[in-house]
RODO-2510 file (C-alpha; in nm, 4 decimals, decimal comma):
residues 182
     n   res          X          Y          Z
     1     m     6,5875    12,9639     8,6495
     2     k     6,9571    12,9355     8,6524
     3     r     7,1264    12,8318     8,3060
     4     f     7,1691    12,4126     8,2925
     5     s     7,5088    12,3996     8,1906
     6     k     7,7211    12,1803     7,9694
     7     s     7,8887    12,0393     8,2940
     8     d     7,5453    12,0748     8,4853
     9     w     7,4017    11,7811     8,2257
    10     l     7,6849    11,5671     8,2549
    11     d     7,6842    11,5587     8,6548
    12     l     7,3350    11,5132     8,6060
    13     g     7,4496    11,1975     8,3738
    14     l     7,6824    11,0469     8,6107
    15     k     7,4518    11,0761     8,8969
    16     r     7,1368    10,9064     8,7551
    17     l     7,3632    10,6250     8,5946
    18     a     7,4709    10,5480     8,9331
    19     k     7,1638    10,5353     9,0825
    20     a     6,9447    10,4041     8,7703
    21     g     7,1884    10,2891     8,5460
    22     p     7,2296    10,3347     8,1373
    23     d     6,8253    10,3448     8,1213
    24     a     6,8380    10,6809     8,2860
    25     l     7,0720    10,8582     8,0160
    26     r     6,7824    10,8199     7,7587
    27     i     6,7251    11,2259     7,6345
    28     d     6,3710    11,2774     7,7537
    29     v     6,4068    11,1161     8,1227
    30     l     6,7446    11,3122     8,1758
    31     c     6,5487    11,6504     8,0627
    32     s     6,2131    11,5515     8,3018
    33     k     6,5247    11,5397     8,6066
    34     a     6,6688    11,8602     8,5150
    35     k     6,3487    11,9940     8,4404
    36     r     6,4650    12,1278     8,1545
    37     s     6,3753    12,1078     7,7671
    38     k     6,5452    11,8938     7,4838
    39     g     6,6475    12,2324     7,3594
    40     s     6,8092    12,2996     7,6902
    41     f     6,9962    11,9709     7,5891
    42     y     7,0630    11,9799     7,2801
    43     h     7,2155    12,3470     7,3069
    44     h     7,4840    12,1741     7,4552
    45     f     7,4990    11,8187     7,2216
    46     a     7,4477    11,7104     6,9554
    47     g     7,2614    11,3611     7,0413
    48     r     7,2647    11,0993     7,2778
    49     d     7,6059    10,9699     7,1105
    50     d     7,8016    11,3042     7,1972
    51     f     7,5876    11,3069     7,5095
    52     v     7,7983    10,9921     7,5791
    53     q     8,1448    11,1110     7,4634
    54     a     8,0971    11,3664     7,6914
    55     l     7,9686    11,1990     7,9971
    56     m     8,3260    10,9472     7,9792
    57     a     8,5703    11,2376     7,9364
    58     h     8,3601    11,4184     8,2502
    59     w     8,4094    11,0878     8,3928
    60     e     8,7596    11,0976     8,3049
    61     q     8,8647    11,3753     8,3969
    62     a     8,6754    11,3687     8,7347
    63     l     8,8006    11,0134     8,8651
    64     t     9,1329    11,0191     8,6978
    65     h     9,3120    11,3609     8,6210
    66     a     9,2294    11,5384     8,8825
    67     i     9,2972    11,2612     9,1283
    68     i     9,6742    11,2177     8,9499
    69     e     9,6837    11,6420     8,9424
    70     e     9,5638    11,5978     9,3623
    71     t     9,8354    11,2934     9,3838
    72     e    10,1179    11,5028     9,2254
    73     k    10,0994    11,7724     9,5066
    74     s    10,3249    11,4750     9,6956
    75     k    10,6414    11,5141     9,7587
    76     t    10,7769    11,1477     9,6719
    77     a    10,6361    10,8426     9,4734
    78     a    10,6131    10,6421     9,7828
    79     a    10,3984    10,9605     9,9567
    80     k    10,1976    10,9869     9,5874
    81     l    10,1416    10,6246     9,6590
    82     k    10,0072    10,6516     9,9837
    83     t     9,8096    10,9971     9,8906
    84     l     9,6356    10,8014     9,6111
    85     a     9,5115    10,5095     9,8010
    86     h     9,3909    10,7408    10,0693
    87     i     9,2064    10,9114     9,7860
    88     i     9,0602    10,6412     9,6162
    89     s     8,9476    10,5067     9,9455
    90     g     8,7462    10,8263    10,0264
    91     t     8,5829    10,8209     9,6575
    92     d     8,2308    10,7080     9,5576
    93     m     8,2642    10,4659     9,2815
    94     t     7,8849    10,3910     9,2588
    95     a     7,8787    10,5709     8,9224
    96     e     8,2089    10,3779     8,7999
    97     r     8,0892    10,0361     8,8601
    98     a     7,7302    10,1566     8,6660
    99     l     7,9719    10,2402     8,4015
   100     r     8,1280     9,8941     8,3848
   101     r     7,8659     9,7541     8,3840
   102     w     7,7428     9,9199     8,0725
   103     a     8,0796     9,8612     7,9066
   104     g     7,9669     9,5650     7,8192
   105     t     7,6772     9,6795     7,5608
   106     e     7,7946    10,0101     7,4850
   107     k     8,1288    10,0447     7,2605
   108     i     8,2043    10,4277     7,3458
   109     v     8,1599    10,3813     7,7181
   110     a     8,3989    10,0187     7,6700
   111     e     8,6675    10,2440     7,4550
   112     a     8,6685    10,5303     7,7583
   113     i     8,6822    10,2332     8,0374
   114     a     9,0158    10,0706     7,8519
   115     k     9,1983    10,4241     7,8012
   116     v     9,0830    10,5049     8,1241
   117     d     9,2734    10,2185     8,2543
   118     k     9,5427    10,1959     8,0638
   119     r     9,6507    10,5195     8,2013
   120     r     9,5405    10,4417     8,5812
   121     i     9,8112    10,1030     8,5308
   122     d    10,0639    10,3551     8,3444
   123     y    10,0758    10,6010     8,6419
   124     v    10,0459    10,3543     8,9733
   125     a    10,3087    10,1133     8,7118
   126     k    10,5593    10,4988     8,6817
   127     l    10,5115    10,5468     9,0665
   128     i    10,6031    10,1820     9,2061
   129     s    10,8808    10,1625     8,9445
   130     q    11,0502    10,5212     9,1230
   131     a    10,9412    10,4172     9,4668
   132     k    11,0856    10,0318     9,4853
   133     k    11,3344    10,1030     9,1817
   134     i    11,2266     9,7820     9,0199
   135     p    11,2308     9,7201     8,6436
   136     p    10,9442     9,8777     8,4616
   137     q    10,7519     9,5124     8,3849
   138     t    10,7490     9,4120     8,7175
   139     a    10,6364     9,7453     8,8099
   140     r    10,3583     9,7208     8,5781
   141     d    10,2409     9,3831     8,7213
   142     l    10,2328     9,4997     9,0769
   143     a    10,0105     9,7944     8,9020
   144     v     9,7423     9,5809     8,7308
   145     m     9,7630     9,3166     9,0669
   146     n     9,6448     9,6281     9,2198
   147     y     9,4013     9,7868     8,9957
   148     a     9,2573     9,4252     8,9196
   149     s     9,1893     9,4183     9,3366
   150     l     9,0190     9,7905     9,3117
   151     v     8,8116     9,7508     8,9686
   152     g     8,7294     9,3502     9,1219
   153     f     8,6386     9,4889     9,4789
   154     q     8,4093     9,7810     9,3125
   155     m     8,2019     9,5318     9,1172
   156     m     8,2042     9,1993     9,4410
   157     f     8,0359     9,4637     9,6779
   158     q     7,7815     9,6751     9,6016
   159     n     7,8342     9,8856     9,9407
   160     v     8,2205     9,9126     9,9633
   161     n     8,2949     9,8757    10,3612
   162     p     8,5732    10,2012    10,3876
   163     a     8,7263     9,9502    10,6825
   164     r     8,7800     9,6431    10,4532
   165     y     8,8536     9,8146    10,1585
   166     k     9,1529    10,0207    10,4061
   167     r     9,2224     9,7147    10,5494
   168     i     9,2861     9,5103    10,1735
   169     d     9,4842     9,7976    10,0513
   170     k     9,6949     9,8006    10,3930
   171     i     9,8181     9,4445    10,2825
   172     y     9,9042     9,5425     9,9565
   173     e    10,1016     9,8257    10,0995
   174     t    10,2819     9,6072    10,3239
   175     l    10,3361     9,3565    10,0590
   176     l    10,4965     9,6501     9,8318
   177     q    10,7018     9,8122    10,1372
   178     n    10,8944     9,4538    10,1801
   179     w    10,8928     9,4377     9,7859
   180     p    11,3056     9,4039     9,7610
   181     d    11,4561     9,6786     9,5749
   182     r    11,6944     9,6548     9,2977
***
């Protein structure tokens, strides 16, 4: 039997969270799903809080840092905004929706989400400011508006219709393109 790595545990945690919510992250439940012993779990994590901290870092890496790294391959700020929208429209946000719900009762999760939200908004605001040459505060307000739309969409609709999301994102893109440069 192949050794279950720390990354395997974290991937399993995100999948179980997306499917069954935070109760699915009890150590005994995870061990049962992984078909591994508690010793295997404790080899990688000191306990539940350590696992949750690592899970939040894993989520941040996969759904923030990796996406920004991919976006940064585009040449211009405007192209980066389009690339970012394309990546996000094809990303399964089920685990993120579950994390946002869980944040209401779990301080570790709430803090991680606040950190990620700030990082994402700052990044988009920087791109908007560069693409449109508008003041930083206006760019930040536009970034917040866009991000609030994304998060609201995640929370309102369990099964996001990709065509609908793309239509809404296209409206935002048109709004941004028509925003006057300074």
